[in-house]
N, CA, C and O atoms as a MOPAC input file, in Angstrom:
PM7 MOZYME 1SCF
protein

 N     -0.22400 1   -32.20100 1     4.00500 1
 C      1.03200 1   -31.81900 1     3.17500 1
 C      1.50000 1   -30.54800 1     3.73800 1
 O      0.84000 1   -29.67400 1     4.29900 1
 N      3.09100 1   -30.61400 1     3.42100 1
 C      3.82600 1   -29.41900 1     3.72000 1
 C      3.57900 1   -28.24200 1     2.78000 1
 O      3.89800 1   -28.36900 1     1.59800 1
 N      3.10700 1   -27.25400 1     3.16100 1
 C      3.03200 1   -25.58000 1     2.11900 1
 C      4.26300 1   -25.57400 1     2.04100 1
 O      4.90200 1   -25.77600 1     3.07300 1
 N      5.06600 1   -25.30000 1     0.58100 1
 C      5.86600 1   -24.76900 1    -0.03100 1
 C      5.97900 1   -23.20600 1     0.23000 1
 O      5.09400 1   -22.45900 1    -0.18500 1
 N      7.31500 1   -22.61600 1     1.07200 1
 C      7.47100 1   -21.35500 1     0.94300 1
 C      7.77600 1   -20.65500 1    -0.09500 1
 O      8.81500 1   -20.75600 1    -0.74900 1
 N      6.73200 1   -19.79800 1    -0.31500 1
 C      6.55700 1   -18.83100 1    -1.55500 1
 C      7.38800 1   -17.85100 1    -1.42400 1
 O      7.53900 1   -17.31300 1    -0.32700 1
 N      8.11900 1   -17.42700 1    -2.61200 1
 C      9.45600 1   -16.81400 1    -2.92500 1
 C      8.93700 1   -15.36700 1    -3.22200 1
 O      8.09800 1   -15.43500 1    -4.12000 1
 N      9.16200 1   -13.87100 1    -2.72300 1
 C      8.57600 1   -12.87900 1    -3.28300 1
 C      8.98600 1   -12.02200 1    -3.67400 1
 O      9.19600 1   -11.20000 1    -2.78200 1
 N      9.35000 1   -11.58600 1    -4.93600 1
 C     10.08900 1   -10.82200 1    -5.61000 1
 C      9.61000 1    -9.37900 1    -6.05000 1
 O      8.69800 1    -9.20200 1    -6.85700 1
 N     10.46200 1    -8.17200 1    -5.31300 1
 C      9.38200 1    -6.96400 1    -5.34800 1
 C     10.22900 1    -6.01000 1    -6.18100 1
 O     11.35300 1    -5.78100 1    -5.73400 1
 N      9.86400 1    -5.40000 1    -7.35200 1
 C     10.58300 1    -4.52400 1    -8.31400 1
 C      9.31700 1    -3.14900 1    -8.22100 1
 O      8.09700 1    -3.27200 1    -8.32800 1
 N     10.22500 1    -1.70800 1    -7.95700 1
 C      9.70500 1    -0.59300 1    -8.25600 1
 C     10.59800 1     0.32200 1    -9.07000 1
 O     11.68700 1     0.78100 1    -8.72800 1
 N     10.02100 1     0.48500 1   -10.07900 1
 C     11.10100 1     1.17200 1   -11.24900 1
 C     11.33500 1     2.67200 1   -10.53400 1
 O     10.46100 1     3.28000 1    -9.91600 1
 N     12.74000 1     3.14500 1   -10.76200 1
 C     13.19800 1     4.10600 1   -10.31700 1
 C     12.64200 1     5.59000 1   -10.20800 1
 O     12.73700 1     6.23500 1    -9.16400 1
 N     11.99900 1     6.12800 1   -11.47600 1
 C     11.34400 1     6.86100 1   -11.64200 1
 C      9.59400 1     6.76900 1   -10.58900 1
 O      9.25100 1     7.71900 1    -9.88500 1
 N      9.09100 1     6.00900 1   -10.66400 1
 C      8.38200 1     5.32500 1    -9.92500 1
 C      8.02500 1     5.77000 1    -8.40600 1
 O      7.10900 1     6.33500 1    -7.80900 1
 N      9.62900 1     5.02200 1    -8.05800 1
 C      9.91500 1     5.58200 1    -6.76600 1
 C     10.53500 1     6.55300 1    -6.12300 1
 O     10.70900 1     6.53700 1    -4.90500 1
 N     11.03000 1     7.74200 1    -7.11600 1
 C     11.18400 1     8.75800 1    -6.31200 1
 C      9.97200 1     9.61900 1    -6.66300 1
 O     10.14700 1    10.72000 1    -6.14200 1
 N      8.69600 1     9.56900 1    -7.39900 1
 C      7.38000 1    10.06400 1    -7.21200 1
 C      6.63800 1     9.64800 1    -6.10000 1
 O      5.78600 1    10.39100 1    -5.61300 1
 N      6.81200 1     8.83000 1    -5.76800 1
 C      6.42700 1     7.93700 1    -4.04700 1
 C      6.99000 1     8.72700 1    -2.90700 1
 O      6.44500 1     9.30500 1    -1.96600 1
 N      8.44700 1     8.56100 1    -3.32600 1
 C      9.05500 1     9.10200 1    -2.17900 1
 C      8.76900 1    11.04900 1    -1.98000 1
 O      8.38000 1    11.65900 1    -0.98400 1
 N      9.07600 1    11.47300 1    -3.08400 1
 C      8.96300 1    13.06300 1    -2.87100 1
 C      7.09800 1    13.12200 1    -2.18000 1
 O      6.65300 1    13.65100 1    -1.16100 1
 N      6.44700 1    12.36500 1    -3.22800 1
 C      5.20400 1    12.61400 1    -2.07800 1
 C      4.91300 1    12.49400 1    -0.88200 1
 O      4.24100 1    13.23900 1    -0.16800 1
 N      5.56600 1    11.27800 1    -0.58800 1
 C      5.52800 1    11.01400 1     0.81500 1
 C      6.12600 1    11.56600 1     2.42300 1
 O      6.03000 1    11.31500 1     3.62400 1
 N      6.73400 1    12.41000 1     1.53300 1
 C      7.88600 1    13.22700 1     1.97600 1
 C      7.29400 1    14.58200 1     2.33900 1
 O      7.66400 1    15.12200 1     3.38100 1
 N      6.46100 1    15.12400 1     1.60000 1
 C      5.73400 1    16.27800 1     1.45200 1
 C      4.81100 1    16.81700 1     2.67800 1
 O      3.91600 1    16.05700 1     3.04800 1
 N      4.95100 1    18.01800 1     3.31100 1
 C      4.02300 1    18.22800 1     4.70600 1
 C      2.78600 1    18.19000 1     4.10900 1
 O      2.46200 1    18.40800 1     2.94200 1
 N      1.92200 1    17.77800 1     5.40200 1
 C      0.72000 1    17.96000 1     5.29600 1
 C      0.00800 1    19.00100 1     6.54800 1
 O      0.47300 1    19.12400 1     7.68200 1
 N     -1.16400 1    19.66100 1     6.04400 1
 C     -1.76300 1    20.78900 1     6.96200 1
 C     -1.69000 1    20.38300 1     8.31900 1
 O     -1.00500 1    20.96400 1     9.15900 1
 N     -2.50900 1    19.22400 1     8.57100 1
 C     -2.52700 1    18.46900 1    10.01200 1
 C     -1.78200 1    17.04500 1    10.28300 1
 O     -1.31000 1    16.64200 1    11.34600 1
 N     -1.80900 1    16.52500 1     9.25800 1
 C     -1.65600 1    15.18400 1     9.50700 1
 C      0.27400 1    15.13000 1     9.43500 1
 O      1.05400 1    15.83600 1     8.79700 1
 N      0.51100 1    14.02800 1    10.34300 1
 C      1.99700 1    13.81600 1    10.24600 1
 C      2.96900 1    13.16900 1     9.01600 1
 O      4.15800 1    12.99400 1     8.75000 1
 N      2.06400 1    13.01400 1     8.64200 1
 C      2.92500 1    11.50800 1     7.65700 1
 C      1.75200 1    11.45700 1     6.68100 1
 O      0.58000 1    11.74200 1     6.92800 1
 N      2.36500 1    10.97600 1     5.34400 1
 C      1.58600 1    11.35400 1     3.69300 1
 C      1.25100 1     9.70300 1     4.10800 1
 O      1.74400 1     8.93300 1     4.93200 1
 N     -0.06300 1     9.56200 1     2.89500 1
 C     -0.31100 1     8.17300 1     2.88400 1
 C     -0.65300 1     8.17700 1     1.26100 1
 O     -1.14700 1     9.14100 1     0.67600 1
 N     -0.28200 1     6.87300 1     0.62800 1
 C     -0.46000 1     6.81400 1    -0.75000 1
 C     -1.13700 1     5.25700 1    -0.97100 1
 O     -1.42400 1     4.40300 1    -0.13100 1
 N     -1.24400 1     5.25300 1    -2.16300 1
 C     -1.06200 1     3.57300 1    -2.62800 1
 C     -0.32000 1     3.08600 1    -4.36400 1
 O     -0.20600 1     3.77100 1    -5.38000 1
 N      0.03400 1     1.76200 1    -4.11200 1
 C      0.86400 1     1.31600 1    -4.85200 1
 C      0.42000 1     0.53300 1    -5.54200 1
 O      0.16100 1    -0.57600 1    -5.07600 1
 N      0.22600 1     0.76100 1    -6.60800 1
 C     -0.58000 1    -0.00100 1    -7.63700 1
 C      0.70300 1    -1.54900 1    -8.33300 1
 O      1.77900 1    -1.25000 1    -8.85200 1
 N      0.34200 1    -2.74800 1    -8.20400 1
 C      1.69400 1    -3.69200 1    -8.53800 1
 C      0.91000 1    -4.66200 1    -9.65500 1
 O     -0.26100 1    -4.91200 1    -9.37100 1
 N      1.30200 1    -5.08900 1   -10.57800 1
 C      1.14900 1    -6.55100 1   -11.19100 1
 C      1.66800 1    -7.73400 1   -10.77300 1
 O      2.59200 1    -7.53600 1    -9.98300 1
 N      1.43200 1    -8.99700 1   -10.99900 1
 C      2.26700 1    -9.91900 1   -10.52300 1
 C      2.61300 1   -11.01400 1   -11.69800 1
 O      2.00800 1   -10.99200 1   -12.77000 1
 N      3.47200 1   -11.81600 1   -11.44900 1
 C      3.78900 1   -12.49100 1   -12.81000 1
 C      5.32100 1   -13.32200 1   -11.93900 1
 O      6.46000 1   -13.03000 1   -11.57400 1
 N      4.20300 1   -14.69200 1   -11.96200 1
 C      4.41000 1   -16.15300 1   -11.59900 1
 C      5.69800 1   -16.48300 1   -12.47600 1
 O      5.42400 1   -16.68100 1   -13.66000 1
 N      6.82300 1   -16.56600 1   -12.19700 1
 C      8.10000 1   -16.93100 1   -12.25900 1
 C      8.35700 1   -18.70600 1   -12.38000 1
 O      8.70300 1   -19.50200 1   -13.25300 1
 N      8.06200 1   -18.73500 1   -11.31900 1
 C      8.46200 1   -20.59500 1   -11.43100 1
 C      7.07800 1   -20.63100 1   -10.47000 1
 O      6.26500 1   -19.76700 1   -10.14400 1
 N      7.25000 1   -22.34000 1   -10.12600 1
 C      5.88600 1   -22.40100 1    -9.14800 1
 C      5.88600 1   -21.64200 1    -7.73900 1
 O      4.91700 1   -21.11100 1    -7.19800 1
 N      7.57700 1   -21.73800 1    -7.14100 1
 C      7.72900 1   -21.15800 1    -5.70300 1
 C      8.15600 1   -19.46900 1    -5.82500 1
 O      8.38600 1   -18.81400 1    -4.80800 1
 N      8.23600 1   -18.77900 1    -7.42300 1
 C      8.82800 1   -17.45800 1    -7.11800 1
 C      7.54900 1   -16.81800 1    -8.01500 1
 O      7.03800 1   -17.18600 1    -9.07200 1
 N      7.19200 1   -15.38000 1    -6.85400 1
 C      6.47200 1   -14.31600 1    -7.77700 1
 C      7.03000 1   -12.83900 1    -7.76700 1
 O      7.46200 1   -12.18900 1    -6.81600 1
 N      6.89500 1   -12.49000 1    -9.12000 1
 C      7.70900 1   -11.21900 1    -8.72900 1
 C      6.67500 1   -10.37700 1    -8.87900 1
 O      5.90500 1   -10.85900 1    -9.71000 1
 N      6.19800 1    -9.08800 1    -8.36600 1
 C      5.97800 1    -7.82300 1    -7.83900 1
 C      6.26300 1    -6.64600 1    -8.53700 1
 O      7.30800 1    -6.04200 1    -8.29800 1
 N      5.21200 1    -6.11700 1    -9.63600 1
 C      6.09300 1    -4.83000 1   -10.40300 1
 C      4.99400 1    -3.70800 1   -10.15700 1
 O      3.82700 1    -3.87400 1   -10.51300 1
 N      5.37900 1    -2.71900 1    -9.61500 1
 C      5.17600 1    -1.69900 1    -9.33500 1
 C      4.72800 1    -0.99600 1   -10.71800 1
 O      5.34400 1    -1.04500 1   -11.78300 1
 N      3.51100 1    -0.33000 1   -10.45300 1
 C      3.37500 1     0.17300 1   -12.05400 1
 C      2.70200 1     1.65100 1   -11.56700 1
 O      2.42200 1     2.52000 1   -12.39400 1
 N      2.50400 1     1.80100 1   -10.25200 1
 C      1.21600 1     3.30800 1   -10.32900 1
 C      1.51900 1     3.90700 1    -8.98000 1
 O      1.43900 1     3.11800 1    -8.03900 1
 N      1.76600 1     4.83500 1    -8.77600 1
 C      1.05700 1     5.01600 1    -7.60500 1
 C      0.27300 1     6.58600 1    -7.19400 1
 O      0.55700 1     7.45400 1    -8.01900 1
 N     -0.49100 1     6.97700 1    -6.25800 1
 C     -1.59500 1     7.34300 1    -6.05800 1
 C     -1.51900 1     7.57500 1    -4.84200 1
 O     -1.80600 1     6.84100 1    -3.89700 1
 N     -0.75000 1     9.60500 1    -4.87100 1
 C     -1.60000 1     9.99800 1    -3.05400 1
 C     -2.88800 1    10.15400 1    -3.01300 1
 O     -3.58400 1    10.61300 1    -3.91900 1
 N     -3.33800 1     9.67400 1    -1.67400 1
 C     -3.99100 1    10.32300 1    -0.52400 1
 C     -4.77800 1    11.93400 1    -1.31200 1
 O     -4.01800 1    12.81900 1    -1.70600 1
 N     -5.89700 1    12.05300 1    -1.40300 1
 C     -6.02800 1    13.53300 1    -1.68300 1
 C     -5.72500 1    14.22300 1    -0.21600 1
 O     -5.79300 1    13.49900 1     0.77700 1
 N     -5.35300 1    15.78400 1    -0.05600 1
 C     -5.51600 1    16.04000 1     0.83600 1
 C     -7.19400 1    16.14100 1     1.83700 1
 O     -7.58300 1    16.33700 1     2.98800 1
 N     -7.56400 1    15.94300 1     0.89100 1
 C     -9.18100 1    16.28700 1     1.91700 1
 C    -10.01700 1    14.87500 1     1.82900 1
 O    -11.16300 1    14.42700 1     1.81300 1
 N     -8.66500 1    14.49700 1     1.78500 1
 C     -9.44200 1    12.81200 1     2.70900 1
 C     -8.69900 1    12.11900 1     3.05500 1
 O     -8.37700 1    10.97700 1     2.72800 1
 N     -8.10900 1    13.36700 1     4.34800 1
 C     -7.48200 1    12.74200 1     5.57500 1
 C     -8.44600 1    13.46800 1     6.50000 1
 O     -9.06600 1    14.51800 1     6.33400 1
 N     -8.39600 1    12.52800 1     7.62800 1
 C     -9.00900 1    13.32400 1     8.94800 1
 C     -8.28200 1    13.38900 1    10.13700 1
 O     -7.53900 1    12.49100 1    10.53300 1
 N     -8.50400 1    14.50900 1    10.74300 1
 C     -7.74100 1    15.26300 1    11.80700 1
 C     -8.05000 1    14.64200 1    12.77300 1
 O     -9.12400 1    14.69900 1    13.37100 1
 N     -6.76400 1    13.73300 1    13.10400 1
 C     -6.76500 1    13.09400 1    14.55800 1
 C     -5.08400 1    13.15900 1    14.99600 1
 O     -4.20600 1    12.84000 1    14.19400 1
 N     -4.93100 1    13.40500 1    15.73500 1
 C     -3.91300 1    13.72400 1    16.79200 1
 C     -3.39300 1    12.72900 1    17.35300 1
 O     -2.28400 1    12.70200 1    17.88700 1
 N     -4.48200 1    11.49800 1    17.22600 1
 C     -3.87100 1    10.78200 1    18.10200 1
 C     -2.79100 1     9.34900 1    17.18200 1
 O     -2.13500 1     8.49500 1    17.77700 1
 N     -2.91900 1     9.49400 1    15.61800 1
 C     -2.37500 1     8.91200 1    14.79300 1
 C     -1.99700 1     9.70300 1    14.23100 1
 O     -2.50300 1    10.82500 1    14.20100 1
 N     -0.58500 1     9.20500 1    13.36900 1
 C      0.33200 1     9.86700 1    12.19000 1
 C     -0.22300 1    10.21400 1    10.95800 1
 O      0.35500 1    11.04900 1    10.26300 1
 N     -1.31300 1     9.66600 1    10.56900 1
 C     -2.54100 1    10.20600 1     9.27000 1
 C     -3.48200 1     9.05400 1     9.44700 1
 O     -3.18500 1     7.98300 1     9.97500 1
 N     -4.93800 1     9.46700 1     8.82700 1
 C     -6.16100 1     9.10600 1     9.08100 1
 C     -6.79100 1     9.08900 1     8.06500 1
 O     -7.22800 1    10.19900 1     7.76100 1
 N     -7.04100 1     8.26900 1     7.37200 1
 C     -7.52900 1     8.56000 1     5.78800 1
 C     -9.13000 1     8.01800 1     6.46800 1
 O     -9.50800 1     7.37900 1     7.45000 1
 N     -9.83200 1     8.79900 1     5.13200 1
 C    -11.39500 1     8.28800 1     5.68900 1
 C    -11.75800 1     7.85100 1     4.41300 1
 O    -11.13000 1     8.16500 1     3.40100 1
 N    -13.28200 1     6.75400 1     4.42800 1
 C    -13.58900 1     5.97000 1     3.60400 1
 C    -13.56100 1     6.37500 1     1.97500 1
 O    -13.69000 1     5.40800 1     1.22400 1
 N    -13.40100 1     7.74300 1     1.31300 1
 C    -13.59500 1     7.92200 1     0.09600 1
 C    -11.49800 1     7.81900 1    -0.23800 1
 O    -10.94500 1     7.70400 1    -1.33200 1
 N    -11.07800 1     7.88100 1     0.64600 1
 C     -9.70300 1     7.53300 1     0.10100 1
 C     -9.38900 1     5.65100 1    -0.42100 1
 O     -8.59000 1     5.18400 1    -1.23300 1
 N    -10.23200 1     5.10300 1     0.31100 1
 C    -10.24400 1     3.63100 1    -0.10500 1
 C    -11.08600 1     3.67900 1    -1.04800 1
 O    -10.74400 1     3.14900 1    -2.10500 1
 N    -12.32600 1     4.27000 1    -0.97200 1
 C    -13.15600 1     3.83000 1    -2.48100 1
 C    -11.79400 1     4.25700 1    -3.67100 1
 O    -11.55000 1     3.45800 1    -4.57500 1
 N    -11.26600 1     5.11300 1    -3.58800 1
 C    -10.75800 1     5.85100 1    -4.74100 1
 C     -9.58700 1     4.67900 1    -4.99700 1
 O     -9.46100 1     4.33600 1    -6.17300 1
 N     -8.66900 1     3.99400 1    -3.95200 1
 C     -7.94400 1     3.19200 1    -4.10800 1
 C     -8.77700 1     1.79400 1    -4.84800 1
 O     -8.21900 1     1.29600 1    -5.82500 1
 N     -9.72700 1     1.35700 1    -4.50500 1
 C    -10.32900 1     0.44600 1    -5.26300 1
 C    -10.69600 1     0.44700 1    -6.56100 1
 O    -10.73000 1    -0.58200 1    -7.23700 1
 N    -11.01100 1     1.66200 1    -7.01500 1
 C    -11.60500 1     1.92100 1    -8.60300 1
 C    -10.59900 1     2.20400 1    -8.90800 1
 O    -10.68400 1     2.86700 1    -9.94200 1
 N     -9.22800 1     2.04100 1    -8.47700 1
 C     -7.89100 1     2.13000 1    -8.95000 1
 C     -7.36100 1     0.18200 1    -9.41700 1
 O     -6.84000 1    -0.26300 1   -10.44000 1
 N     -7.67400 1    -0.30600 1    -8.51400 1
 C     -7.28000 1    -1.97400 1    -8.41000 1
 C     -8.13200 1    -1.88100 1    -9.32200 1
 O     -7.53900 1    -1.80100 1   -10.39800 1
 N     -9.76900 1    -1.83500 1    -9.50900 1
 C    -10.65600 1    -2.50700 1   -11.02900 1
 C    -10.06500 1    -2.06900 1   -11.65600 1
 O     -9.21500 1    -2.77800 1   -12.19500 1
 N    -10.14100 1    -0.30400 1   -12.07100 1
 C    -10.16500 1    -0.21900 1   -13.44400 1
 C     -8.40100 1    -0.33100 1   -13.94800 1
 O     -8.16000 1     0.11600 1   -15.07000 1
 N     -7.03500 1    -0.99900 1   -13.01600 1
 C     -6.05900 1    -1.34500 1   -13.71600 1
 C     -6.39000 1    -2.70600 1   -13.50400 1
 O     -5.58200 1    -3.13000 1   -14.32900 1
 N     -6.84500 1    -3.58000 1   -13.13100 1
 C     -7.03300 1    -4.95400 1   -12.89400 1
 C     -5.38900 1    -5.41800 1   -11.71400 1
 O     -4.60000 1    -6.35200 1   -11.85200 1
 N     -5.41000 1    -4.68600 1   -11.01100 1
 C     -4.11400 1    -5.27200 1   -10.40500 1
 C     -4.10800 1    -5.18200 1    -9.15200 1
 O     -5.27700 1    -5.07900 1    -8.78000 1
 N     -3.09300 1    -5.15800 1    -7.92000 1
 C     -2.91900 1    -5.32600 1    -6.64900 1
 C     -2.37800 1    -3.79100 1    -6.20900 1
 O     -1.87100 1    -2.94100 1    -6.94100 1
 N     -2.63500 1    -3.73200 1    -4.88200 1
 C     -2.50800 1    -2.70600 1    -4.40400 1
 C     -1.69000 1    -2.61900 1    -2.68300 1
 O     -1.93400 1    -3.38100 1    -1.74800 1
 N     -0.88400 1    -1.67100 1    -2.68200 1
 C     -0.30600 1    -1.00300 1    -1.57900 1
 C     -0.60800 1    -0.15700 1    -0.65300 1
 O     -0.61800 1     1.01900 1    -1.01800 1
 N     -0.89200 1    -0.40100 1     0.58000 1
 C     -0.94100 1     0.92000 1     1.11200 1
 C      0.28700 1     1.46600 1     1.50500 1
 O      1.09200 1     0.54700 1     1.65900 1
 N      0.84100 1     2.69800 1     1.76200 1
 C      1.92000 1     2.75700 1     1.97400 1
 C      2.12400 1     4.17000 1     2.83600 1
 O      1.19300 1     4.95100 1     2.64200 1
 N      3.02600 1     4.60100 1     3.63800 1
 C      3.65500 1     5.38100 1     4.19300 1
 C      5.14900 1     5.24300 1     4.64200 1
 O      5.74200 1     4.16800 1     4.55100 1
 N      5.52600 1     5.98400 1     4.96200 1
 C      6.97600 1     6.57800 1     5.19500 1
 C      7.03800 1     6.36000 1     7.11800 1
 O      6.59300 1     7.07500 1     8.01700 1
 N      7.75700 1     5.12400 1     7.14600 1
 C      8.51700 1     5.47700 1     8.47800 1
 C     10.36600 1     5.58500 1     8.19000 1
 O     11.36300 1     4.90300 1     7.95300 1
 N     10.01300 1     6.61100 1     8.36000 1
 C     11.32300 1     7.66000 1     8.10500 1
 C     12.19200 1     7.60800 1     8.99300 1
 O     12.24700 1     8.64900 1     9.64800 1
 N     13.19300 1     6.50300 1     9.41500 1
 C     13.85900 1     6.26800 1    10.79600 1
 C     14.86500 1     5.32500 1    10.62600 1
 O     14.85700 1     4.65200 1     9.59600 1
 N     15.85000 1     5.14200 1    11.57900 1
 C     17.12700 1     4.11500 1    11.07400 1
 C     16.91900 1     3.27700 1    11.76900 1
 O     16.34600 1     3.49500 1    12.83600 1
 N     17.27400 1     2.15500 1    11.43700 1
 C     16.18400 1     0.53100 1    11.99000 1
 C     15.73900 1    -0.28400 1    10.69200 1
 O     15.72300 1     0.03400 1     9.50300 1
 N     15.43000 1    -1.30100 1    11.27600 1
 C     13.69800 1    -1.90500 1    10.43400 1
 C     12.74800 1    -1.05700 1    10.80400 1
 O     12.59600 1    -0.71600 1    11.97700 1
 N     11.91400 1    -0.58000 1     9.68300 1
 C     10.88800 1    -0.41500 1     9.89700 1
 C      9.79900 1    -1.41600 1     9.61000 1
 O      9.63400 1    -2.09000 1     8.59300 1
 N      9.00500 1    -1.36700 1    10.85400 1
 C      7.76100 1    -2.18800 1    10.99400 1
 C      6.49800 1    -1.53500 1    11.48900 1
 O      6.36600 1    -0.44500 1    12.04600 1
 N      5.42200 1    -2.61500 1    11.10200 1
 C      3.88800 1    -1.45900 1    11.41600 1
 C      3.97200 1    -1.02800 1    12.57400 1
 O      4.79500 1    -1.53300 1    13.33800 1
 N      3.01300 1     0.17200 1    13.05000 1
 C      3.10700 1     0.32500 1    14.21400 1
 C      1.69000 1    -0.39500 1    14.74400 1
 O      1.04100 1    -1.12100 1    13.99100 1
 N      1.16300 1    -0.03200 1    16.53200 1
 C     -0.19700 1    -0.87000 1    16.51700 1
 C     -1.09100 1    -0.30200 1    16.01500 1
 O     -2.03200 1    -1.05000 1    15.75100 1
 N     -1.25500 1     0.90500 1    15.70600 1
 C     -2.49000 1     1.35600 1    14.68500 1
 C     -1.86600 1     0.44200 1    13.01400 1
 O     -2.64400 1    -0.34100 1    12.47000 1
 N     -0.81900 1     0.62900 1    12.56200 1
 C     -1.15900 1    -0.24400 1    11.28800 1
 C     -1.56400 1    -1.83300 1    11.46300 1
 O     -2.39100 1    -2.30700 1    10.68300 1
 N     -1.14900 1    -2.40700 1    12.18700 1
 C     -1.25000 1    -3.68200 1    12.53400 1
 C     -2.90300 1    -3.79200 1    12.84900 1
 O     -3.43200 1    -4.79700 1    12.37600 1
 N     -3.65700 1    -2.99600 1    13.49300 1
 C     -4.93400 1    -2.89200 1    13.71600 1
 C     -6.01100 1    -2.57300 1    12.84100 1
 O     -7.06600 1    -3.19800 1    12.73900 1
 N     -5.62500 1    -1.43200 1    12.14400 1
 C     -6.40700 1    -1.05100 1    11.04900 1
 C     -6.05000 1    -1.49300 1     9.47800 1
 O     -7.03600 1    -1.57600 1     8.74600 1
 N     -4.66900 1    -1.80300 1     8.83900 1
 C     -4.55300 1    -1.83300 1     7.88700 1
 C     -4.98400 1    -3.27500 1     6.96500 1
 O     -4.89300 1    -3.26600 1     5.73700 1
 N     -5.50000 1    -4.59400 1     7.79400 1
 C     -6.06000 1    -5.93400 1     7.45900 1
 C     -7.33100 1    -5.05200 1     6.72200 1
 O     -7.45900 1    -5.04200 1     5.49800 1
 N     -8.29100 1    -4.28000 1     7.68200 1
 C     -9.42000 1    -3.76900 1     6.99600 1
 C     -8.92300 1    -3.23000 1     5.73000 1
 O     -9.57400 1    -3.77800 1     4.84100 1
 N     -7.95400 1    -2.29700 1     5.16100 1
 C     -7.88600 1    -2.01300 1     3.68300 1
 C     -7.59400 1    -2.97500 1     2.97400 1
 O     -8.04000 1    -3.08700 1     1.83200 1
 N     -6.81700 1    -3.81800 1     3.50700 1
 C     -7.11800 1    -5.23500 1     2.89100 1
 C     -7.76000 1    -5.80800 1     2.25700 1
 O     -7.57800 1    -5.96600 1     1.05000 1
 N     -8.75700 1    -6.30600 1     2.96800 1
 C    -10.12100 1    -6.93100 1     3.36600 1
 C    -10.79100 1    -6.04700 1     1.61800 1
 O    -10.89800 1    -6.52400 1     0.48800 1
 N    -11.06300 1    -4.83300 1     2.08800 1
 C    -11.49000 1    -3.91200 1     1.08400 1
 C    -11.23200 1    -3.66900 1    -0.06400 1
 O    -12.15600 1    -3.47100 1    -0.85300 1
 N     -9.72000 1    -3.60900 1    -0.53300 1
 C     -8.70500 1    -4.06400 1    -1.62700 1
 C     -9.28100 1    -5.14300 1    -2.61700 1
 O     -9.55200 1    -5.10700 1    -3.81800 1
 N     -9.37000 1    -6.19600 1    -1.56900 1
 C     -9.92200 1    -7.75300 1    -2.15400 1
 C    -11.22000 1    -8.04900 1    -2.59300 1
 O    -11.52300 1    -8.96400 1    -3.35900 1
 N    -11.72500 1    -7.50200 1    -2.24400 1
 C    -13.08900 1    -7.41300 1    -2.36500 1
 C    -13.10300 1    -6.91400 1    -3.82700 1
 O    -13.88000 1    -7.59000 1    -4.50200 1
 N    -12.56500 1    -6.06800 1    -4.43000 1
 C    -12.59000 1    -5.61300 1    -5.65300 1
 C    -11.78600 1    -6.92400 1    -6.22500 1
 O    -12.65300 1    -7.64900 1    -6.71200 1
 N    -10.96200 1    -7.31700 1    -6.32100 1
 C    -10.16800 1    -8.17100 1    -6.64500 1
 C     -9.61100 1    -9.33200 1    -6.00100 1
 O     -8.39500 1    -9.33900 1    -5.81100 1
 N    -10.14700 1   -10.08700 1    -5.72000 1
 C    -10.10100 1   -11.19900 1    -5.44100 1
 C     -8.97000 1   -12.11100 1    -5.84700 1
 O     -8.12400 1   -12.51000 1    -5.04700 1
 N     -8.99500 1   -12.44500 1    -7.22700 1
 C     -7.96400 1   -13.44700 1    -7.67800 1
 C     -6.45900 1   -12.59800 1    -7.67300 1
 O     -5.63200 1   -13.16400 1    -8.38800 1
 N     -6.02200 1   -11.52300 1    -7.09700 1
 C     -5.36400 1   -10.98700 1    -7.08600 1
 C     -4.41200 1   -11.07300 1    -5.76300 1
 O     -4.86100 1   -11.40000 1    -4.66400 1
 N     -3.15600 1   -10.76800 1    -5.97900 1
 C     -2.61800 1   -11.17900 1    -4.56300 1
 C     -2.59100 1    -9.95700 1    -3.91400 1
 O     -1.97000 1    -9.02800 1    -4.43000 1
 N     -3.20700 1    -9.80600 1    -2.79600 1
 C     -2.76200 1    -8.81000 1    -1.58700 1
 C     -3.01100 1    -9.42100 1     0.13200 1
 O     -3.70500 1   -10.39500 1     0.42200 1
 N     -2.47000 1    -8.81100 1     0.81600 1
 C     -2.03900 1    -9.33800 1     1.76900 1
 C     -1.56600 1    -8.55000 1     2.77900 1
 O     -0.47700 1    -8.05400 1     2.48700 1
 N     -2.07700 1    -8.17900 1     4.11800 1
 C     -0.98900 1    -8.10500 1     5.35700 1
 C     -0.15900 1    -8.57200 1     6.15300 1
 O     -0.43500 1    -9.15000 1     7.20400 1
 N      0.88800 1    -8.36500 1     5.73100 1
 C      2.17600 1    -9.19100 1     7.13700 1
 C      3.11200 1    -8.49500 1     7.32800 1
 O      3.24000 1    -7.53400 1     6.56900 1
 N      3.85800 1    -8.65100 1     8.12300 1
 C      4.89700 1    -8.26200 1     8.76700 1
 C      5.69400 1    -9.05000 1     9.39200 1
 O      6.67100 1    -8.59500 1     9.98800 1

């Protein structure tokens, strides 16, 4: 049987979007970029359409960055634990977010592609019935 293509529609309320961008653009004492977690709920609109609605943003605490000049930003396990707690308390999905602020279509770096699936797996351990994935 052929899999039906799933259509995802993603919505971020304007104020939440502004809050997230403002945080992600702040300088950090040593990291080259900021990281945060965007929490979202899903609503099935039809058999092949799912609406993802962002509900909250959580910046990674300055103390949860690891000083590593090889990457734009590296976060510690406490940052992941805090995001996992948010998923549990809010009963929702979660996106790891950071800004690729350049022209052209953004895409994951080699480091993103290597490390983000592990973060997604950790978040899925808390909310196995909620849509969370890493793809590009």
